[in-house]
C-alpha positions as CSV (number, residue, x, y, z in Angstrom):
1,M,-48.2,-24.0,-40.6
2,L,-46.1,-24.8,-43.3
3,L,-45.0,-20.9,-44.1
4,R,-43.7,-21.4,-40.3
5,C,-42.1,-24.6,-40.7
6,F,-40.5,-23.3,-43.9
7,S,-39.1,-19.7,-41.9
8,A,-37.7,-22.2,-39.3
9,L,-35.6,-23.7,-41.8
10,V,-34.6,-20.9,-43.5
11,L,-33.6,-19.6,-40.2
12,M,-31.7,-22.8,-39.4
13,I,-29.6,-23.0,-42.5
14,A,-28.9,-19.1,-42.2
15,T,-27.4,-19.8,-39.1
16,L,-25.4,-22.8,-40.1
17,V,-24.0,-21.5,-43.3
18,P,-21.9,-18.8,-41.4
19,A,-20.3,-21.5,-38.9
20,L,-19.5,-23.8,-41.9
21,A,-18.2,-21.0,-43.8
22,Q,-15.7,-20.4,-41.0
23,Q,-14.1,-23.9,-41.2
24,R,-10.4,-23.7,-42.1
25,Q,-9.0,-26.3,-44.5
26,V,-5.5,-27.1,-43.6
27,K,-3.3,-29.0,-45.9
28,I,0.3,-30.1,-44.3
29,G,2.4,-31.8,-46.2
30,I,4.3,-35.0,-45.1
31,G,6.7,-37.7,-46.3
32,Y,8.3,-41.0,-45.5
33,G,10.6,-41.7,-42.2
34,L,11.0,-41.5,-38.4
35,A,11.0,-38.1,-38.5
36,F,7.4,-37.7,-39.5
37,L,6.2,-39.5,-36.6
38,P,5.0,-36.7,-34.7
39,L,2.9,-35.8,-37.4
40,Y,1.3,-39.1,-37.5
41,I,0.6,-39.1,-33.6
42,C,-1.2,-35.2,-34.7
43,E,-3.2,-36.9,-37.2
44,D,-4.1,-40.1,-35.4
45,F,-5.4,-38.0,-32.1
46,K,-6.7,-34.9,-34.2
47,L,-4.2,-32.8,-32.1
48,I,-4.3,-29.9,-34.5
49,G,-8.2,-29.8,-34.4
50,K,-7.8,-30.2,-30.7
51,Y,-5.7,-26.8,-30.3
52,A,-7.5,-25.1,-33.2
53,R,-10.4,-25.3,-31.0
54,Q,-9.1,-24.3,-27.6
55,A,-7.8,-20.7,-30.2
56,G,-11.5,-20.7,-31.3
57,L,-10.9,-22.0,-34.5
58,D,-12.5,-24.5,-36.7
59,V,-10.3,-26.6,-38.8
60,K,-10.3,-29.3,-40.8
61,V,-6.4,-31.1,-41.2
62,S,-5.6,-33.0,-43.7
63,F,-1.7,-34.6,-44.6
64,P,-1.0,-35.1,-48.4
65,R,2.0,-37.4,-49.0
66,L,4.5,-35.3,-50.8
67,M,7.3,-37.0,-52.7
68,G,10.8,-35.0,-53.1
69,A,11.7,-31.4,-52.3
70,A,10.6,-30.1,-55.4
71,Q,7.2,-31.2,-55.1
72,V,7.2,-30.0,-51.7
73,Q,8.5,-26.2,-52.5
74,S,6.1,-26.1,-55.8
75,M,3.0,-27.0,-53.7
76,L,4.1,-24.8,-50.9
77,S,4.4,-21.9,-53.2
78,S,1.6,-22.4,-55.3
79,G,-0.7,-22.7,-52.1
80,A,-1.8,-26.2,-53.0
81,I,-0.4,-26.9,-49.0
82,D,-0.5,-24.8,-46.5
83,M,2.8,-26.1,-44.2
84,A,5.3,-28.6,-45.6
85,P,8.7,-29.8,-44.1
86,F,11.9,-28.7,-44.8
87,G,15.5,-29.3,-44.1
88,T,17.2,-26.7,-42.0
89,A,19.5,-25.7,-45.1
90,P,16.8,-25.7,-47.4
91,L,14.9,-23.6,-45.1
92,L,17.4,-21.0,-45.1
93,A,18.0,-21.3,-49.0
94,A,14.0,-20.7,-49.7
95,W,13.6,-18.1,-47.0
96,E,16.5,-15.7,-48.8
97,K,15.1,-16.7,-52.3
98,T,11.6,-15.6,-51.4
99,K,12.7,-12.2,-49.4
100,D,10.2,-9.5,-49.4
101,T,7.6,-11.6,-50.9
102,P,4.4,-12.8,-49.9
103,Q,6.0,-16.3,-50.4
104,Q,8.6,-15.7,-48.3
105,I,9.0,-19.1,-46.3
106,F,9.4,-18.9,-42.2
107,A,9.6,-21.9,-39.6
108,V,6.2,-22.2,-37.8
109,S,7.4,-25.4,-35.7
110,G,10.1,-27.5,-35.4
111,I,9.5,-31.6,-36.1
112,T,12.2,-33.5,-34.9
113,S,16.0,-33.2,-34.2
114,L,17.0,-36.9,-35.1
115,P,20.5,-37.5,-34.5
116,L,22.6,-38.0,-37.2
117,E,25.5,-40.3,-37.5
118,L,28.8,-41.0,-39.6
119,L,29.3,-45.0,-39.4
120,S,32.4,-46.4,-40.8
121,N,33.2,-50.4,-41.3
122,Q,37.0,-49.6,-41.4
123,P,38.7,-50.8,-38.2
124,D,41.6,-47.9,-38.2
125,E,39.0,-44.8,-38.8
126,H,37.8,-43.0,-35.4
127,S,37.0,-39.7,-36.9
128,I,36.7,-38.1,-40.3
129,A,40.4,-37.2,-40.3
130,D,40.9,-40.8,-40.5
131,L,38.9,-41.5,-43.7
132,K,41.1,-42.4,-47.0
133,P,41.1,-41.3,-50.2
134,S,39.6,-44.4,-51.4
135,D,36.7,-44.4,-48.9
136,R,33.0,-43.8,-50.6
137,I,30.7,-41.7,-47.8
138,A,27.1,-42.5,-48.7
139,V,24.4,-39.8,-48.0
140,P,21.1,-40.0,-48.7
141,T,21.0,-37.0,-51.1
142,L,23.6,-34.0,-52.0
143,T,21.0,-31.5,-50.1
144,S,20.8,-33.9,-47.3
145,P,21.3,-32.3,-43.4
146,Q,23.9,-35.3,-43.5
147,T,25.8,-33.5,-46.7
148,Q,25.8,-30.3,-44.8
149,L,26.9,-31.7,-41.3
150,L,29.7,-33.4,-43.2
151,E,30.8,-30.4,-44.6
152,L,30.8,-28.4,-41.6
153,Q,32.6,-31.0,-39.7
154,S,35.2,-31.1,-42.7
155,E,35.6,-27.1,-42.7
156,R,36.6,-27.7,-38.9
157,I,38.9,-30.5,-39.2
158,F,40.5,-29.8,-42.6
159,G,40.3,-26.1,-43.1
160,R,38.1,-26.9,-46.2
161,Y,34.6,-27.3,-46.4
162,D,34.6,-29.3,-49.4
163,R,37.6,-31.4,-48.9
164,L,35.6,-34.9,-48.8
165,R,33.0,-33.8,-51.3
166,S,34.6,-36.1,-54.2
167,Q,34.1,-39.0,-52.0
168,V,30.4,-38.7,-51.7
169,V,28.1,-41.1,-53.0
170,V,24.1,-41.2,-53.1
171,L,22.4,-43.9,-52.2
172,S,19.5,-45.0,-50.3
173,H,19.8,-45.6,-46.8
174,A,18.8,-49.2,-47.5
175,E,21.5,-49.4,-49.8
176,A,24.0,-47.9,-47.9
177,V,22.9,-50.3,-45.0
178,D,23.8,-53.1,-47.2
179,A,26.9,-51.8,-48.7
180,L,28.3,-51.2,-45.3
181,G,27.6,-54.5,-44.3
182,E,30.1,-56.0,-46.9
183,G,32.8,-55.1,-44.5
184,A,36.6,-53.9,-45.1
185,S,37.3,-56.6,-47.6
186,A,35.0,-54.4,-49.8
187,K,36.2,-54.2,-53.2
188,E,37.9,-50.6,-54.2
189,G,35.9,-47.6,-54.6
190,A,32.7,-49.4,-52.5
191,V,30.9,-47.6,-50.2
192,T,33.0,-47.8,-46.6
193,A,31.0,-44.9,-44.6
194,Y,27.7,-44.0,-44.3
195,F,26.3,-40.9,-42.9
196,S,22.8,-42.6,-41.5
197,S,19.7,-41.4,-39.9
198,P,17.5,-43.5,-37.2
199,P,16.1,-46.4,-37.5
200,Y,18.8,-47.0,-40.5
201,T,21.4,-46.2,-37.7
202,E,20.6,-49.4,-35.6
203,L,20.3,-51.8,-38.7
204,A,23.8,-50.6,-39.7
205,L,24.8,-51.3,-36.1
206,R,24.2,-54.8,-35.9
207,D,27.0,-55.5,-37.9
208,P,29.8,-55.6,-35.4
209,N,32.4,-54.2,-37.9
210,V,30.5,-51.1,-38.1
211,H,31.0,-48.0,-35.7
212,P,30.4,-44.3,-35.5
213,I,33.1,-42.1,-36.2
214,L,31.1,-38.7,-36.2
215,K,27.8,-37.4,-34.5
216,S,25.7,-34.6,-35.9
217,S,26.0,-33.0,-32.2
218,D,29.5,-32.7,-32.5
219,A,29.5,-31.4,-35.9
220,I,27.0,-28.4,-35.0
221,G,27.9,-28.0,-31.4
222,G,24.5,-29.3,-30.1
223,K,21.0,-30.5,-31.4
224,F,20.3,-30.0,-34.8
225,S,16.7,-29.8,-36.4
226,F,16.5,-32.6,-39.0
227,L,13.3,-31.4,-40.1
228,V,11.0,-28.2,-39.5
229,M,7.6,-27.0,-40.5
230,V,7.5,-24.3,-42.8
231,A,4.6,-21.7,-44.2
232,T,4.7,-18.8,-45.7
233,K,4.6,-15.1,-45.0
234,S,1.2,-14.7,-46.5
235,Y,-0.4,-17.7,-45.0
236,I,1.2,-16.8,-41.3
237,E,-0.5,-13.5,-41.6
238,R,-3.8,-14.9,-42.9
239,E,-3.8,-17.4,-40.2
240,P,-1.9,-15.8,-37.5
241,Q,-3.0,-18.0,-34.7
242,M,-2.1,-21.3,-36.5
243,P,1.7,-21.5,-36.1
244,E,1.2,-21.5,-32.1
245,V,-1.7,-24.3,-32.5
246,V,0.7,-26.4,-34.4
247,D,3.3,-26.1,-31.9
248,E,1.1,-26.8,-28.8
249,A,0.0,-30.0,-31.0
250,M,3.7,-31.0,-31.7
251,E,4.5,-30.5,-28.3
252,E,2.1,-33.2,-27.2
253,A,3.0,-35.6,-30.0
254,A,6.5,-35.3,-28.3
255,R,5.5,-35.9,-24.7
256,L,3.7,-39.0,-26.1
257,I,6.9,-40.4,-27.6
258,H,8.8,-39.6,-24.9
259,D,6.6,-41.0,-22.2
260,D,5.7,-44.3,-24.0
261,P,7.7,-45.3,-27.1
262,R,6.0,-48.5,-27.1
263,R,2.7,-46.8,-28.1
264,A,4.9,-44.1,-30.5
265,A,6.5,-47.5,-32.1
266,Q,2.9,-49.2,-32.8
267,I,1.7,-45.7,-34.2
268,Y,4.6,-45.5,-36.4
269,L,4.2,-49.2,-37.9
270,T,1.0,-48.4,-38.6
271,H,1.5,-45.8,-40.9
272,E,5.0,-47.4,-42.0
273,P,5.0,-50.9,-41.7
274,S,8.6,-52.3,-41.8
275,G,9.6,-56.1,-43.0
276,T,13.0,-55.5,-41.2
277,L,11.9,-53.7,-37.7
278,N,9.4,-55.6,-35.5
279,G,7.3,-53.7,-32.7
280,A,9.9,-54.6,-29.9
281,A,12.8,-53.3,-32.2
282,M,11.4,-50.0,-33.4
283,D,10.4,-49.6,-29.6
284,G,14.2,-49.8,-28.8
285,V,14.9,-47.3,-31.4
286,I,12.5,-44.8,-30.6
287,G,13.7,-45.1,-26.9
288,D,16.9,-44.0,-27.8
289,V,15.7,-40.8,-29.5
290,K,12.4,-39.9,-27.7
291,D,14.0,-36.8,-26.7
292,A,14.6,-35.6,-30.3
293,F,11.1,-34.4,-30.9
294,G,9.3,-31.1,-30.3
295,S,8.4,-27.7,-31.4
296,A,11.9,-26.1,-31.0
297,V,14.0,-25.7,-34.0
298,Y,17.9,-25.8,-33.2
299,G,21.1,-25.3,-35.0
300,V,19.8,-22.7,-37.4
301,Q,22.4,-19.6,-36.8
302,T,25.2,-22.2,-36.9
303,M,24.2,-23.3,-40.2
304,A,22.9,-19.9,-41.6
305,D,26.5,-18.8,-40.3
306,F,28.3,-21.9,-42.4
307,M,26.3,-21.0,-45.6
308,G,26.7,-17.3,-45.5
309,R,30.6,-18.1,-45.2
310,H,30.5,-20.2,-48.4
311,G,28.3,-18.6,-50.6
312,Q,25.4,-20.5,-50.2
313,L,23.7,-17.1,-48.9
314,K,24.3,-14.1,-49.8
315,A,22.7,-12.4,-46.8
316,P,22.3,-14.6,-44.0
317,P,19.9,-14.0,-41.2
318,R,21.5,-11.8,-38.3
319,S,19.8,-14.0,-35.8
320,W,17.7,-17.5,-35.9
321,Q,14.8,-15.3,-34.9
322,D,14.9,-13.5,-38.5
323,I,13.5,-16.8,-40.0
324,V,10.8,-18.1,-37.8
325,A,7.1,-17.2,-37.0
326,P,6.4,-15.3,-33.9
327,A,5.0,-18.3,-31.9
328,L,8.5,-19.8,-31.9
329,L,10.3,-16.6,-30.5
330,K,9.1,-17.8,-27.0
331,S,10.7,-21.2,-27.4
332,S,14.1,-22.6,-26.8
333,S,15.2,-22.3,-30.5
334,S,18.7,-21.7,-31.5
C-alpha cells in the first residue's frame, strides 16, 4: 500500500514538473509618469498573463522600476529585463548601434503618443519664430522627445535644427512649471518657455499668462510615440509570441483608458499618489489624452529621416517596418 502511494506521488510530481518548468518569467521595466498608465493597468488586471494564456503560454510577469535611460539600456542588454520603454529617438539610436547582433533593439509595442506642448509665458510669443535670444526653454533632459521635436521644428522654421540649442536648459517638470509661473516679469535669463507633457501641461496652463506656442503634432506632422516598448532580437526570436501578447494587452489597457477615464485616473493615482492633482483633476487630464494610448507606433520614419540628415544615424532605416517586431507590421504604425 505504502509503495503504491509513493509511486502515485512520484507520478504526480513527474507530471507537474514539466508544466512548472514551462512557465516564462517576463520582466518588463517601467518608470514614473502618466506615460506608464497602460502598464499600470496591465499589472493590476494581469492582462499580459491573460493574453499569454490565450496563446498557450504560462507566464509570470513582473514590472521592476527603473531609474534613467542608462539603467534601462544596461539591464536590457544584459538580459536582466526582457522589455523596456524607450523614446523614439533613443530606440532608433539603439537599433543602429546594436545592428546585426543578437542584442539589436526592436519595437514590440507602442505605449503612448502623449501630446507634448511648448508653452510660453510671454504674451507676444505665438510660435517658435517669436522666441527671443533672451528666452530660456526648459526641457526634462537633453535627450528627451521634447528636445528632438524642438530641433525638428527649428529646422522647419529657421533652416537650422540647432538654432535654439544655446537657449535650452534642463529642469524637472515641477521646476519648469514653477519657473514659468513667474511670468513676464521674470529676471534676465529666467525660463520663459517649457516643453511640457501631461499632466504638467495642465498644471502650467492654470496660469492665465501661460499659453501653447507649439504642439508635437505640428512638429511631427501627426501623432508621435512618446514611449515605445522594446526588446532585443534574441528575446523576440526566443519568445516569438510575446510581442503580440503585449500588443493585445496594451490595446485592452488603451480601451479602458478611452472608455473610463475616471477609473484610469484612480489606477494612476494608486500607483503614483499626487499632492497636486486630485482624482477629479486627473480624470480631466486623462479625458483630454484618452486617445493617446495603444500598441501602434507613430512618427518613427519622420524622426529617423531627421536623425539621418544630421548625422545622429549613419544609416537610418528605409522604413519604420525595419525597426519593429513582426507583430507590429499589421498595425496602423508609421
